[in-house]
N, C-alpha and C positions, 0 to 999 in steps of 0.2 A: 237602767241604761249600760248596755256594756259595750263599748266603742273599742274598735282594733289600732292598729298604728297607723290605718291613712285614717280616721277621721269617722269613717261609716261603719255604719251598725251591722251586726252578720247577715238582714237580711237584704238589705243595701247593695252588702257587695255580694251578694250570690247572685239577684238579679243582672246585675252588671256581667257578669260573669258567664253567665248564660248566654246576658245580650253579645256577648262578645264572639262565645261563641256561635251562635247562632252567625253572627255577622263571616264568623273563620269558611264555617260550612258553604253559605251563599257564594264566600269568593271563591272558596276551592270548586265550589260547581261551575259557579261563571266561566271561570279557569278552564276548565277540561274542554265545557262547550265549544272555546273560543278554537280550544285547539283543532279538535274535530273539524269544526266547520272550515278551519284552515287548509286542514291537509285534505278536504274532501276537494276546495279551490285550487289545490296545487298539483302540479303536474305529478302523482306520485306513484304513478303507475307507469310502466319501462314502456316502452314502443313494445314490444316483443308480446305484452300482454294485452295491447289493443288490438281491437279487432279488426282487421284491413279491410277498407272497402272493396266491394263488389270490382273485378276488373271489366270492362267493356266486352261486350261481346267480340267474338274473334272475328275479322271479317272471311269469307272466302272469294275466290276468285273464279270465274266462268268469262270463257274467252269466243269467239264468234267472228266469224267473217259472213258479212253479206252484201257484198259490194261496197261501193263506196263506203267510207268509214262516216262520214258527214251525217248519211242519211241514216245510222243506224244509234247514231246516239241518243238525240230526242227520247224514241221511243222508253228503251232501258230506265233515261235518267228518268221518266215519269211512273217510274215504278215506287213505291213506297218499299224505303227498306236498301233502294240500293242507294252507298254511298259514293261511290264515283265509275265515273265510264273515261277509259283512254280511249283517245285512236291508237293505232298503229301497224307496227306490218310485221309479219309473222310465218313460220313456215318454209323461208327459204334460208338458200345457202351463205348468203352475203352478212358479213358484223357490221350493227352499224348502219343498214341501209339508207340511202334517202330516197324522198318521195318521187323525186327524176328519177330511179336507179329503177326505183320498185315498179312505176311507171312505164318504163319500159321494155316491162314483163321480161327479162333475162334475170331476174333474180331469185324466179323459185317462190319471194313471197307475197302473198293476199297482202290486201287493206283489212283489218281488223277491230274489231273491239273489245277491251276487256273490261271486266264489269265487277267491280269487288262492291259483294255486297253482305248484307249481314242474314245469314241466312234462319234465323229466328222469325224475320219480318215476311223472308219473300222467299219462296223456294226453289228451287235451280227446274224443276218443273215450271214455273211459273215463269222464269229467264229462257227455260224452250219454245214454250207457247207464243212469249214474246218474237223473239227470233224468228218461228215458222211462221209467223206474223204478218212480215213486214220484209218478205225474200220469195222468189221463185223458184223455189228448190228444184225445178223440173229443168231452169235454163243451165246447160253445161260449158257458154259460152262468157257468161256474167252475168248482168243481173242488170237488167232493164235498159236502160240506156247506154249505161257503160258495160262496153265487152271486153274483154282480155282474161287473160289469166290471174291475173291480177286483182281479177272482181270477180274469182268463183267461191262459192258458198261454200262453207266447213264448218264444224262444230268441232273446239279441242278442248278435249278432258283433259284433268288435273289427275282422278284417280279414278280406281274400278267403280264406284257409287255414280258419276258424273258420265263414266263411258255405257251403263248399265242405262242410263237413265235416257241419252241420249240413242240409243240403238232402239230403243222401246218407240221412243217420242218420231223418231223413222218410218219404224213399223207403220207405224198408226197415220203418218202422213202417207205412207204408200198405198196402206188399204185405201184410205178414202180417196186419195188422185188417181188411182189404175191408172198411175205412170212410174216408169222411168223416173227415180229422184235422183237431181245430179249431186246432191250435197253428200261432202264426204265427212266423216266420221275418225278423224287424227287423236293422237299424244299432244298433248302442248309441247310446242317448242318454245325455243329463244323469243319473249316476245320487244321487241322495239319501240317506244312510243314515239310518234310521228311527232313532226318539228310544232312547234308551238301554236304558230297560226290555224294550225291543224282542230288543235283544242276545243271543244265547246260551239263549234264552227257555227251552226247553227242560232246563238245570240250572239255571239261579236261579228258576226257578216250575215242579217238575215235576211237581205233582199237577193241576197247571191245563193244564198242557202233555199230559197222559194223557187229559184227560176228555175 
């Protein structure tokens, strides 16, 4: 039997050498796997390469005057897709008018409702339909028991599309009623939100609202 310098036979040393190589290969493979696993968990990609989350749908705005704004809020709030309604004043010449100034009828403003809505959920046509169903379009003195220039009905359009749809809907109402329609269709003017106590009036003062 031949011995080498380590005191092991050539066969035994070869086996040990092969075993050592196998362990080294396995260790290297494990290290490679771990390194890739670590990279996968780390935020290696830059922010620019990560797809951005989809932006919320941009809200559109519609403005209607239908008499007392307390009465116009609830019908629009009930529509799916309407994000917010705001009572306010528009169409006049005085900046930042108060409720009492508008009520005197000297500012040229009307009480109005500004509607913020998601056009992918509710269309402008649907808003127009809600508007017409909650006013008396033949009344040129106001609306129902509320009389005065500040209670006249009007549709304020923000672009050509709203203008065309508003005029088309008015034509349809005219044909249906066979009467002169007092409701005006006007370009949108500066909208001034009313005082806080006017907002969501049907919710904050339900008893007075129903009277």
